[in-house]
C-alpha positions as CSV (number, residue, x, y, z in Angstrom):
1,M,30.9,15.1,-25.8
2,T,32.1,18.2,-24.0
3,P,30.0,20.3,-21.7
4,A,30.0,23.3,-24.1
5,A,28.6,21.1,-26.9
6,S,25.6,19.9,-25.0
7,A,22.8,21.5,-23.1
8,R,22.8,18.8,-20.5
9,V,25.8,16.8,-19.3
10,R,25.4,13.6,-17.2
11,G,28.2,12.2,-15.0
12,T,28.4,9.4,-12.6
13,F,30.5,9.7,-9.4
14,T,31.5,6.8,-7.2
15,S,33.2,7.0,-3.8
16,T,34.4,4.1,-1.7
17,L,34.6,4.4,2.1
18,G,36.3,1.9,4.4
19,G,36.4,1.7,8.2
20,V,38.9,0.3,10.7
21,T,36.7,-2.8,11.0
22,G,37.2,-3.7,7.4
23,N,33.7,-2.7,6.3
24,I,33.6,-1.1,2.8
25,R,30.8,0.9,1.4
26,E,30.5,2.2,-2.1
27,Y,28.3,5.2,-3.0
28,T,27.3,6.0,-6.6
29,R,25.6,9.3,-7.6
30,T,24.5,10.7,-11.0
31,A,24.8,14.4,-11.6
32,I,23.3,16.4,-14.5
33,T,24.4,19.9,-15.3
34,H,22.3,22.3,-17.4
35,N,24.5,24.9,-18.9
36,Q,22.4,26.3,-21.8
37,G,20.4,29.5,-21.5
38,P,16.7,29.7,-22.3
39,T,15.3,30.2,-25.8
40,V,14.0,33.7,-26.3
41,S,12.4,35.6,-29.2
42,I,10.6,38.8,-29.8
43,T,7.1,38.0,-31.1
44,K,5.8,41.5,-31.6
45,A,7.8,44.8,-31.6
46,P,9.0,47.5,-34.0
47,R,11.4,46.1,-36.5
48,N,15.1,47.0,-36.8
49,K,15.7,50.6,-38.0
50,A,12.0,51.6,-37.1
51,K,11.0,55.1,-36.1
52,V,9.2,55.0,-32.8
53,K,7.5,57.5,-30.4
54,G,5.7,57.3,-27.1
55,T,5.5,54.1,-25.1
56,V,6.5,51.1,-27.1
57,K,5.5,47.5,-26.1
58,V,7.7,44.5,-26.8
59,Y,6.1,41.0,-26.6
60,V,8.5,38.2,-25.8
61,K,8.4,34.4,-25.8
62,A,10.9,32.5,-23.6
63,A,11.2,28.9,-22.5
64,D,13.6,26.7,-20.7
65,A,13.6,23.2,-19.2
66,A,14.6,24.6,-15.8
67,G,12.0,27.4,-16.0
68,V,12.4,31.0,-16.9
69,A,13.2,33.3,-14.0
70,R,12.7,36.7,-15.8
71,V,13.1,38.6,-19.1
72,E,14.5,42.1,-19.4
73,L,14.4,44.8,-22.0
74,V,17.8,46.4,-22.4
75,V,18.0,49.8,-24.1
76,N,21.5,51.3,-24.8
77,G,23.0,48.9,-22.2
78,K,20.5,49.7,-19.4
79,V,17.6,47.5,-18.2
80,V,14.4,49.6,-18.6
81,S,11.8,46.9,-18.1
82,K,11.4,43.4,-16.5
83,D,8.7,40.7,-16.4
84,V,8.6,37.4,-14.5
85,K,5.4,35.9,-15.8
86,A,4.9,34.0,-19.0
87,G,3.2,36.1,-21.8
88,Y,6.0,38.5,-21.3
89,V,5.2,42.2,-22.2
90,L,8.0,44.8,-21.8
91,S,7.6,48.5,-22.4
92,V,9.8,51.5,-22.8
93,N,8.9,55.2,-22.9
94,T,11.0,56.3,-25.9
95,A,10.6,60.0,-25.2
96,K,13.0,59.5,-22.3
97,R,15.7,57.8,-24.5
98,K,18.3,59.0,-26.9
99,K,17.4,59.6,-30.6
100,R,19.1,56.3,-31.5
101,M,18.4,53.3,-29.3
102,K,20.0,49.9,-29.3
103,V,17.3,47.5,-28.1
104,Q,17.8,43.9,-26.9
105,V,15.9,41.4,-24.8
106,R,17.6,39.0,-22.5
107,A,16.1,36.0,-20.6
108,Y,17.4,34.3,-17.5
109,D,16.6,30.7,-16.5
110,K,16.1,29.7,-12.9
111,L,19.7,28.3,-12.9
112,G,21.2,31.7,-13.8
113,N,22.0,31.0,-17.5
114,V,21.2,33.9,-19.9
115,T,20.4,34.3,-23.5
116,Y,20.1,37.5,-25.6
117,T,18.1,38.3,-28.7
118,T,19.8,40.1,-31.6
119,I,20.1,43.9,-31.3
120,R,17.6,46.1,-33.0
121,T,18.2,49.8,-33.6
122,W,15.3,52.2,-33.2
123,Y,15.1,55.9,-34.0
124,R,13.0,58.3,-32.0
125,K,10.7,60.4,-34.2
């Protein structure tokens, strides 16, 4: 199983040390790597190709075995809102954005792995 195929990879490392007196000592350690980003989904927000106006709220659900560090709302490639506590609610004032907005949520786990939702396109009324 390759690291890319698994969310967790376990490996055992052994090192042997010897001294001038002939004493030999062996050390064995197990390491686990976590290389998969958190799960993230939008639970409530305007749908793709929706017409929006004013301040729009986006409700997000995110989880990870290592813990979720933060979620961010990205509009047209720029972070417009962040939240660090579960029950994530992100908001954007659409009056300050272009007529056509590419909207996406990304979540970071506490190890730095990241996951994105699919892009939604919103149109300002």
